[in-house]
N, C-alpha and C positions, 0 to 999 in steps of 0.2 A: 504493500500500499504506500504510494506517493502523499506525504503530508505537504500542504501548501500553508506558507509563511505569511500569515496576516496579522496586522495589529489588535491589540485588546484596550480598547480605550474604556469601556464599561467593566466595573469590575464591583465585588463585593465588599464594603468596609464594615466594619464593627463597631459603630458609631454611639454616642450616647442616645441616639434617636432610634437604636434599633439597628438590625442588619439592613443595609441601605445598598441599591445599586447606584453608583456615583463614577462620572466619566473623570477618569483621571487628568482630562486635559480642560476642564471645566476651572481656569483659572485667567485672569489677564493682569500680567504683572505690572507696576506702576514702576518699578526699581528694583534692585537686586533682594531687597527684603519685603516690600510691600505689594501686596496685589490682592485681586478680591473675585468673588465667585462664590456659589455655592459648595461646589466641589472643595475650593481654596479653603474656604473654612472651616469643612468636615475633615479634610487631610490635614491641616495643620492643627485644629482643636478639637476634633471629634464632634463637634457641632456646628448649628448654623442658628444664629442670631437668638439666643438663648432668653435673652431679657425679653424680646418681642413674643416668643413662644409662650414664656412665662404669664405674661401680661394676657395674652389671648384665653390661656386656659382659667384664669381667674375670672375674665368675662363671662366665658360659657359656663362658670360655675355659679356666676350670679343669675344669669339668666335662668338657669336650671331653679334655683332657690326662688325667684320672685314668678316665674311664668309656667314653673312645672315641668317635668320629663317630656321627652319627643323635641328636644332643641336640635336645630337644624343649622349648620353653617355651611358658608359657601367659600371655596378657596379659588380663586381665580387668578391665573399665570401662577399654578400650583408647582411648577417646575417637576423636579424630583419627588416632590410631597414630603417634605420635613414636616412643615405644617400640618398637613393632612393626617400623617402619621400620629403625630402628637394629640391633635384634637381627636381623633378616633378613639385612639388607646385611652384618653383621660375621659371622653362620654361613653365610653362600654357599656350597654345597657340604659343609656340615657338618652343618646343624641346621635346624631348622623353627620356624615360629611359629604358634601358633593365638591368635587376636583375639577377644574378646568383647565387644559393645558393643549395650546395649539402647535408646538414643535412636535411632530411626530416622533423622532427617536426618543426625545425627552418624555413625553406621554408614555412610551414603551416602561421605561425606567419607573416612572409615576405607578403605573399600574402593577409593575411586579413589587414595586415596595409595597404597595397596599397588601398584595397577595402574601410577600413573604413574611410580614408583620400580623397576617391573619385578621386583618381590619375588615370584619364582616359589615361594619356599620359603616362603612366608605366605599365612594363608588366614584370613577374617573367617566369625563368626557373629553374625547379630543376634537378638539374645536378652538377658534379664536371667539372672544366674547366683544360684540359691538353693540350699536344703536338699533341695529335692525338686523333680523334674518337672512341669511343667504350663503355667499364665498367671498374669499378672500383669498388672493395670492399673496404668499409670504415667502420669505428668500431660505434658503436652506444652508445653513452653515457647514463647515467642514467641521464633523465632529471628532477627526484624527487628528486635528490642529489646537492649538491651546485659543482659549477664548470665554469669555463669561457667557456663557450660553444663556442664563437666566436674564441678561442685560439687552439681548436681541430686540431691536425694534421690529414690528412687522410691518411696519408703514415706512417708507424713504421720505426724508425730508433733509433740509439744507443743517439740520441741526443733529444729524444722526450720531449716537455715541461710537467713538472705536472701542471696541470690545474685545481687541485682542488680533483681530484679523479682519482683512477685507473681506465687505459683504456685498454679495451679488443681486441686485433687486430688479435685473431685467427679467422679461419671461422664460428665457433660458434657465436660469439660477433660480426660480420661483415655482413652486408648487400649490395647489388650489386646496384651501383646508374650509370646512362649512364654519359659518359664524352664527352664533347663536346670541339670545340676550337672555337676562335674567327672568325678564318678564314671560318670556316663552319656556321657561322651565314650569309655569304655573304651580308654584309651591304653595301651599295651605300654611306654611309656616316657615318663617325665615328671621334666625336670631343676630345673625354674623356674616357679615361680607369681608374678607381679605380681598382687596383688588388693587393686583400688582402686575400691571400689563403695559408697562414701557411707552408711557405717553398716550395710550389711550384711554386713560380712567375716565374721561367725560362723555367719550362714548359709550363706555360701558355703565356707567350712572344713567344715560339717556335711555338706555335699554332696559333701565332696572326703575323707572319711577312708579309705575303701577304697585309693583312689589313694595318698594319703599313707602310709598302712602299707605298701603293696607296693613304692615308689619312693622313698619319702623325700627330696623333689624340695627344693631352696632355696627360701623364700618371703619376698617383701617385703609385707607386710600394712600398708596403712593404719590406722593407730589414732586418727586426730583425731575420729572420731564413734563409736566401738565403745568399749564398756565396756573399759577397758585391763585390769583383773584378771582378767574372764574370758577375755580373751585369752590373757593370760600362763599361767594356770592350765591351758587347752587344751593350748598348746603345749608346756606341761612335762611333760603326762600324755603327750603323743606321743613325748617325749624329745628335744625342740628345744633348741639354746641360742639364747638372743635378745640382740640388740643393738639400743640404740633410735638410728636413723638419721632426725633430725629429727622428723616426723610418722609415720615409718613404723617397722615391726619388722622387722628383718631375721632371720629365724628359719634355722637350720643344723643338721640333725640331730646328734647327738652323735656318732654313728658314719659322718660324712660325711667319707671320707677325703681330701676337698679343705680341711676345716680346719686341718691343719697346714701346708697351702700359702698360707694367705689370712694377710694382714695387714689387720685390721679395725678402725678407727677410729671408734669410735659419735661421734656428734654431736648438739647438741640444735637444736630446732627456730630 
């Protein structure tokens, strides 16, 4: 038998989040010692954004205390599923997680991580999140070369971040993925949304207005690549109090009864 030599970018890592499928090339180094990427953090420290994960677990616990069991959390831009796995493990027996990821190869790792960690209360969707349902052409990075894959922007613009490798946004370098909306999920309950979709956050929120009005979920929205003033104004119009948490905005509805039970300490990036 002849064996073919081929690279192995996706490997199993024994992390603080459990056994995780991680791409060894998921990093962008800024200099010899500083870099970023989900994989970079996991391989350097065995964990990814632990303070952010811990904060969300506390919020989910409060939602259970106030609104009862059956908590539903939505992880959009889920990447390989660190938040998904942590939330699902924490909510075993009383809540569920829906994860959405648009990059096909990253989605496979997400689904694998849900399976290998036996998170039966978590499910994954291979799709992009937007303002309306349809299709979206997105670029395909080279997963055999270093890059912060979670930083990939699905739409091309003059301000696209360099993530560690050049990205081809041409038709030849792209693939078509399904675009879905939060409203299209037709959820009967929604307690929490994490929205980390690399500059498409306002679009994602536009496709979630009906659900937000109906359920007033708590939200953690990345604001790094989004019009900060437009985001603030939108959240204010919907009755949300806002707290800057590094590169994210934590939004809690003014009428959310869990507010009185929280101690929120905003922090800068």
